[in-house]
DOGU-736584 format. One line per 5 residues: number of its first residue (from 1); their letters; for each residue x, y, z of C-alpha. Coordinates in nm, 4 decimals, padded with zeros to 6 digits. Each point is the difference from the previous one (the first is absolute). Layout:
NUM) a) X Y Z | ...
***
This chain:
1) xxxxx) -10.5088 00.9735 05.2770 | -00.0550 00.3736 00.0719 | 00.2360 00.2929 -00.0657 | 00.0085 00.3605 00.1433 | 00.0943 00.2717 -00.2215
6) xxxxx) 00.0988 00.3493 00.1140 | 00.0256 00.2945 -00.2442 | 00.1818 00.3075 00.0996 | -00.0456 00.3218 -00.1964 | 00.3022 00.2353 00.0030
11) xxxxx) -00.1375 00.3517 00.0787 | 00.2610 00.1614 -00.2243 | -00.1127 -00.2014 -00.2937 | -00.3505 00.0641 00.0794 | 00.0416 00.3694 00.0062
16) xxxxx) 00.1903 -00.0159 -00.3445 | -00.3170 -00.1616 -00.1831 | -00.1838 00.2255 -00.2315 | -00.3583 00.1109 00.1214 | -00.2453 -00.2760 -00.0136
21) xxxxx) 00.2551 -00.2782 -00.0606 | -00.0201 -00.1470 00.3667 | -00.3819 -00.0129 -00.0198 | 00.0348 -00.1813 -00.3554 | 00.2540 -00.2451 00.1449
26) xxxxx) -00.2006 -00.0703 00.3227 | -00.3233 -00.0531 -00.2054 | 00.1947 -00.2800 -00.1943 | 00.1146 -00.1350 00.3273 | -00.3455 -00.0162 00.1424
31) xxxxx) -00.1361 -00.1639 -00.3123 | 00.2503 -00.2707 00.0080 | -00.0627 -00.0450 00.3720 | -00.3734 -00.0232 -00.0486 | 00.0541 -00.2752 -00.2775
36) xxxxx) 00.2436 -00.1932 00.2317 | -00.2464 00.0201 00.2899 | -00.2982 -00.0942 -00.2321 | 00.2052 -00.3155 -00.1150 | 00.0734 -00.0985 00.3603
41) xxxxx) 00.3830 00.0673 -00.0450 | -00.0050 00.3050 00.2246 | -00.1158 -00.0535 00.3573 | 00.0225 00.3625 00.1125 | 00.1742 00.3455 -00.0526
46) xxxxx) 00.0287 00.3056 00.2113 | 00.1550 00.3339 -00.0634 | 00.2402 00.1195 00.2851 | 00.0696 00.3614 00.1305 | 00.3179 00.1621 -00.0566
51) xxxxx) 00.2468 -00.0805 00.2716 | 00.1338 00.2612 00.2131 | 00.3385 00.1486 -00.0794 | 00.1627 -00.1989 00.2786 | -00.1609 -00.2767 00.1881
56) xxxxx) 00.1419 -00.2272 00.2828 | 00.0460 -00.3693 -00.0953 | 00.0954 -00.3117 00.1817 | 00.3273 -00.1454 -00.1159 | 00.1823 -00.3312 00.1186
61) xxxxx) 00.2333 00.2113 00.1859 | -00.2744 00.2055 00.1744 | -00.2118 00.3060 -00.0597 | 00.0994 00.2830 -00.2397 | -00.1770 00.3148 -00.0296
***
């Protein structure tokens, strides 16, 4: 069985972090991801770009934009 996990970082909370704290937290995340990958439990990971402020999306009732 495989799972997909999506992590969203709230820009307002990110801006409220003290200087250097984001880098420290991300280093910890990368270390854990490396350990999971080395053990064969993590198949892949990818950092995504920030989404635009407003983007069109397909909904069951049609396009919204």
